[in-house]
N, CA and C atoms as an extended XYZ file, in Angstrom:
267
Properties=species:S:1:pos:R:3:atomname:S:1:resname:S:1:resid:I:1 pbc="F F F"
N        48.788        0.668       21.084 N   MET     1
C        47.671        1.197       20.339 CA  MET     1
C        46.594        0.108       20.205 C   MET     1
N        45.386        0.452       20.565 N   GLU     2
C        44.286       -0.495       20.495 CA  GLU     2
C        43.451       -0.252       19.240 C   GLU     2
N        43.166       -1.323       18.506 N   LEU     3
C        42.328       -1.221       17.315 CA  LEU     3
C        40.898       -1.581       17.677 C   LEU     3
N        39.985       -0.801       17.158 N   LYS     4
C        38.579       -1.068       17.402 CA  LYS     4
C        37.895       -1.297       16.065 C   LYS     4
N        37.233       -2.429       15.910 N   TYR     5
C        36.547       -2.761       14.675 CA  TYR     5
C        35.048       -2.563       14.841 C   TYR     5
N        34.463       -1.912       13.876 N   ILE     6
C        33.019       -1.725       13.856 CA  ILE     6
C        32.484       -2.425       12.622 C   ILE     6
N        31.599       -3.365       12.834 N   LYS     7
C        31.062       -4.158       11.739 CA  LYS     7
C        29.982       -3.381       10.992 C   LYS     7
N        30.121       -3.330        9.671 N   ASN     8
C        29.065       -2.776        8.833 CA  ASN     8
C        27.982       -3.827        8.654 C   ASN     8
N        26.754       -3.372        8.561 N   VAL     9
C        25.640       -4.267        8.275 CA  VAL     9
C        25.202       -3.957        6.853 C   VAL     9
N        25.257       -4.967        6.004 N   GLN    10
C        24.887       -4.785        4.603 CA  GLN    10
C        24.284       -6.081        4.090 C   GLN    10
N        23.079       -5.989        3.526 N   PHE    11
C        22.422       -7.188        3.007 CA  PHE    11
C        21.403       -6.795        1.947 C   PHE    11
N        21.003       -7.771        1.159 N   THR    12
C        20.037       -7.588        0.069 CA  THR    12
C        18.906       -8.578        0.256 C   THR    12
N        17.679       -8.115        0.037 N   ARG    13
C        16.509       -8.994        0.119 CA  ARG    13
C        15.588       -8.745       -1.068 C   ARG    13
N        14.981       -9.815       -1.552 N   LEU    14
C        13.932       -9.707       -2.564 CA  LEU    14
C        12.602       -9.596       -1.831 C   LEU    14
N        11.853       -8.544       -2.137 N   ILE    15
C        10.583       -8.289       -1.470 CA  ILE    15
C         9.526       -8.068       -2.541 C   ILE    15
N         8.382       -8.699       -2.360 N   LYS    16
C         7.299       -8.524       -3.317 CA  LYS    16
C         6.530       -7.249       -2.951 C   LYS    16
N         6.593       -6.271       -3.850 N   VAL    17
C         5.862       -5.017       -3.677 CA  VAL    17
C         5.162       -4.687       -4.986 C   VAL    17
N         3.977       -4.174       -4.854 N   ASP    18
C         3.215       -3.746       -6.022 CA  ASP    18
C         3.086       -4.875       -7.048 C   ASP    18
N         3.000       -6.129       -6.549 N   GLY    19
C         2.821       -7.279       -7.422 CA  GLY    19
C         4.072       -7.798       -8.103 C   GLY    19
N         5.226       -7.232       -7.777 N   ARG    20
C         6.495       -7.656       -8.401 CA  ARG    20
C         7.576       -7.835       -7.347 C   ARG    20
N         8.530       -8.716       -7.653 N   LEU    21
C         9.694       -8.864       -6.774 CA  LEU    21
C        10.682       -7.746       -7.061 C   LEU    21
N        11.117       -7.082       -6.015 N   LYS    22
C        12.112       -6.011       -6.136 CA  LYS    22
C        13.289       -6.345       -5.234 C   LYS    22
N        14.481       -5.969       -5.679 N   GLU    23
C        15.691       -6.186       -4.889 CA  GLU    23
C        15.983       -4.927       -4.083 C   GLU    23
N        15.933       -5.059       -2.764 N   PHE    24
C        16.215       -3.950       -1.858 CA  PHE    24
C        17.574       -4.181       -1.214 C   PHE    24
N        18.420       -3.169       -1.240 N   ASN    25
C        19.755       -3.219       -0.639 CA  ASN    25
C        19.745       -2.382        0.632 C   ASN    25
N        20.113       -2.995        1.747 N   PHE    26
C        20.137       -2.335        3.045 CA  PHE    26
C        21.589       -2.142        3.458 C   PHE    26
N        21.904       -0.949        3.983 N   ARG    27
C        23.279       -0.692        4.436 CA  ARG    27
C        23.248        0.168        5.681 C   ARG    27
N        24.044       -0.239        6.670 N   LYS    28
C        24.197        0.517        7.906 CA  LYS    28
C        25.683        0.595        8.213 C   LYS    28
N        26.206        1.804        8.395 N   PRO    29
C        27.656        1.955        8.564 CA  PRO    29
C        28.211        1.469        9.903 C   PRO    29
N        27.364        1.041       10.820 N   ASN    30
C        27.859        0.429       12.051 CA  ASN    30
C        26.898       -0.673       12.474 C   ASN    30
N        27.327       -1.532       13.330 N   GLY    31
C        26.529       -2.680       13.719 CA  GLY    31
C        25.540       -2.423       14.840 C   GLY    31
N        25.446       -1.184       15.300 N   ARG    32
C        24.523       -0.880       16.398 CA  ARG    32
C        23.108       -0.701       15.870 C   ARG    32
N        22.131       -0.935       16.711 N   GLU    33
C        20.738       -0.817       16.285 CA  GLU    33
C        20.282        0.628       16.151 C   GLU    33
N        20.950        1.565       16.800 N   GLU    34
C        20.560        2.959       16.642 CA  GLU    34
C        21.239        3.550       15.406 C   GLU    34
N        20.676        4.626       14.903 N   GLY    35
C        21.237        5.271       13.713 CA  GLY    35
C        20.423        4.972       12.477 C   GLY    35
N        20.952        5.365       11.340 N   LEU    36
C        20.229        5.269       10.082 CA  LEU    36
C        20.599        4.030        9.274 C   LEU    36
N        19.608        3.474        8.604 N   PHE    37
C        19.794        2.490        7.546 CA  PHE    37
C        19.574        3.225        6.242 C   PHE    37
N        20.417        2.981        5.261 N   THR    38
C        20.195        3.476        3.911 CA  THR    38
C        19.685        2.305        3.095 C   THR    38
N        18.583        2.519        2.381 N   VAL    39
C        17.962        1.467        1.583 CA  VAL    39
C        17.850        1.974        0.155 C   VAL    39
N        18.161        1.114       -0.815 N   ASP    40
C        17.976        1.513       -2.204 CA  ASP    40
C        17.324        0.404       -3.000 C   ASP    40
N        16.597        0.829       -4.047 N   VAL    41
C        15.863       -0.074       -4.933 CA  VAL    41
C        15.751        0.613       -6.284 C   VAL    41
N        15.589       -0.177       -7.318 N   ILE    42
C        15.429        0.383       -8.664 CA  ILE    42
C        13.975        0.215       -9.082 C   ILE    42
N        13.378        1.282       -9.641 N   ASP    43
C        11.992        1.193      -10.100 CA  ASP    43
C        11.927        0.628      -11.514 C   ASP    43
N        10.721        0.605      -12.087 N   GLU    44
C        10.500        0.003      -13.404 CA  GLU    44
C        11.265        0.708      -14.526 C   GLU    44
N        11.536        1.998      -14.353 N   ARG    45
C        12.243        2.759      -15.387 CA  ARG    45
C        13.756        2.737      -15.198 C   ARG    45
N        14.228        2.029      -14.197 N   GLY    46
C        15.667        1.947      -13.960 CA  GLY    46
C        16.214        3.060      -13.082 C   GLY    46
N        15.339        3.853      -12.491 N   THR    47
C        15.758        4.934      -11.604 CA  THR    47
C        15.991        4.378      -10.203 C   THR    47
N        17.149        4.713       -9.632 N   ARG    48
C        17.461        4.241       -8.282 CA  ARG    48
C        16.765        5.133       -7.260 C   ARG    48
N        16.031        4.499       -6.362 N   ILE    49
C        15.347        5.204       -5.276 CA  ILE    49
C        16.120        4.911       -4.003 C   ILE    49
N        16.563        5.968       -3.333 N   ILE    50
C        17.340        5.820       -2.100 CA  ILE    50
C        16.573        6.516       -0.984 C   ILE    50
N        16.429        5.806        0.137 N   PHE    51
C        15.753        6.410        1.290 CA  PHE    51
C        16.400        5.912        2.568 C   PHE    51
N        16.126        6.621        3.656 N   ASN    52
C        16.689        6.282        4.955 CA  ASN    52
C        15.601        5.786        5.891 C   ASN    52
N        16.010        4.908        6.796 N   MET    53
C        15.117        4.429        7.845 CA  MET    53
C        15.823        4.623        9.178 C   MET    53
N        15.033        4.993       10.183 N   GLU    54
C        15.568        5.209       11.519 CA  GLU    54
C        14.654        4.544       12.530 C   GLU    54
N        15.245        4.027       13.609 N   LYS    55
C        14.440        3.359       14.632 CA  LYS    55
C        13.834        4.416       15.548 C   LYS    55
N        12.508        4.467       15.541 N   GLU    56
C        11.759        5.366       16.416 CA  GLU    56
C        10.978        4.497       17.384 C   GLU    56
N        11.240        4.686       18.671 N   GLU    57
C        10.688        3.826       19.719 CA  GLU    57
C        11.135        2.401       19.434 C   GLU    57
N        10.270        1.524       18.963 N   SER    58
C        10.710        0.156       18.708 CA  SER    58
C        10.515       -0.257       17.250 C   SER    58
N        10.203        0.693       16.369 N   ASN    59
C         9.952        0.374       14.961 CA  ASN    59
C        10.883        1.158       14.043 C   ASN    59
N        11.302        0.493       12.961 N   TRP    60
C        12.079        1.160       11.929 CA  TRP    60
C        11.108        1.895       11.015 C   TRP    60
N        11.307        3.209       10.869 N   LYS    61
C        10.411        4.067       10.087 CA  LYS    61
C        11.183        4.736        8.952 C   LYS    61
N        10.509        4.922        7.830 N   ILE    62
C        11.082        5.662        6.705 CA  ILE    62
C        11.078        7.135        7.056 C   ILE    62
N        12.237        7.789        6.926 N   ILE    63
C        12.306        9.212        7.262 CA  ILE    63
C        12.577       10.087        6.046 C   ILE    63
N        12.811        9.487        4.901 N   SER    64
C        13.082       10.251        3.685 CA  SER    64
C        11.773       10.519        2.950 C   SER    64
N        11.744       11.626        2.243 N   SER    65
C        10.583       11.898        1.394 CA  SER    65
C        11.045       12.771        0.248 C   SER    65
N        10.407       12.838       -0.844 N   PRO    66
C         9.264       12.019       -1.220 CA  PRO    66
C         9.727       10.656       -1.726 C   PRO    66
N         8.897        9.676       -1.502 N   ILE    67
C         9.160        8.332       -2.000 CA  ILE    67
C         7.876        7.808       -2.642 C   ILE    67
N         7.994        6.871       -3.566 N   PRO    68
C         6.790        6.310       -4.193 CA  PRO    68
C         5.915        5.588       -3.164 C   PRO    68
N         4.627        5.548       -3.429 N   ASN    69
C         3.683        4.878       -2.525 CA  ASN    69
C         4.018        3.410       -2.328 C   ASN    69
N         4.475        2.725       -3.404 N   TRP    70
C         4.760        1.299       -3.277 CA  TRP    70
C         5.922        1.039       -2.316 C   TRP    70
N         6.786        2.028       -2.110 N   VAL    71
C         7.858        1.894       -1.114 CA  VAL    71
C         7.289        2.147        0.279 C   VAL    71
N         6.533        3.231        0.434 N   ALA    72
C         5.971        3.584        1.740 CA  ALA    72
C         5.055        2.489        2.283 C   ALA    72
N         4.322        1.830        1.412 N   GLU    73
C         3.402        0.767        1.836 CA  GLU    73
C         4.131       -0.466        2.353 C   GLU    73
N         5.403       -0.598        2.065 N   SER    74
C         6.185       -1.764        2.490 CA  SER    74
C         7.000       -1.506        3.758 C   SER    74
N         6.748       -0.397        4.431 N   GLU    75
C         7.539       -0.023        5.602 CA  GLU    75
C         7.545       -1.115        6.675 C   GLU    75
N         6.409       -1.744        6.935 N   SER    76
C         6.368       -2.785        7.974 CA  SER    76
C         7.203       -4.004        7.577 C   SER    76
N         7.239       -4.324        6.282 N   SER    77
C         8.090       -5.428        5.804 CA  SER    77
C         9.561       -5.107        6.020 C   SER    77
N         9.945       -3.860        5.752 N   PHE    78
C        11.341       -3.448        5.962 CA  PHE    78
C        11.716       -3.573        7.429 C   PHE    78
N        10.800       -3.161        8.305 N   HIS    79
C        11.053       -3.261        9.748 CA  HIS    79
C        11.335       -4.714       10.142 C   HIS    79
N        10.486       -5.630        9.684 N   GLU    80
C        10.653       -7.045       10.022 CA  GLU    80
C        11.981       -7.598        9.500 C   GLU    80
N        12.345       -7.223        8.285 N   ILE    81
C        13.589       -7.715        7.687 CA  ILE    81
C        14.805       -7.194        8.444 C   ILE    81
N        14.793       -5.926        8.823 N   ILE    82
C        15.908       -5.355        9.583 CA  ILE    82
C        16.028       -6.049       10.938 C   ILE    82
N        14.910       -6.239       11.627 N   GLU    83
C        14.946       -6.900       12.936 CA  GLU    83
C        15.470       -8.326       12.811 C   GLU    83
N        15.049       -9.060       11.788 N   GLU    84
C        15.553      -10.424       11.581 CA  GLU    84
C        17.063      -10.425       11.361 C   GLU    84
N        17.562       -9.452       10.615 N   GLU    85
C        19.002       -9.372       10.345 CA  GLU    85
C        19.779       -9.128       11.635 C   GLU    85
N        19.287       -8.245       12.503 N   PHE    86
C        19.978       -7.984       13.771 CA  PHE    86
C        19.964       -9.216       14.677 C   PHE    86
N        18.930      -10.037       14.590 N   LYS    87
C        18.890      -11.259       15.407 CA  LYS    87
C        19.942      -12.271       14.955 C   LYS    87
N        20.274      -12.233       13.651 N   SER    88
C        21.240      -13.206       13.127 CA  SER    88
C        22.696      -12.763       13.283 C   SER    88
N        22.905      -11.536       13.686 N   ILE    89
C        24.287      -11.028       13.826 CA  ILE    89
C        24.922      -11.559       15.091 C   ILE    89
């Protein structure tokens, strides 16, 4: 019997959005670049915002809606952070 291990990708980054540092948690259930990333963050009222990102062509794009504007405006930062993480794996 052969065992196959699939590495989960999970990391946290502090990102400055809307003038404040926010802690974003990134999780991907497999180590491949295709598929969905689940991202979560807590807003000022303590509400957890969860959204998904998927790689379209060569960029990671937010595919969940509705999301607050301050999250949507940071999409390019999320793309860069995800790409950096895959380079370090």
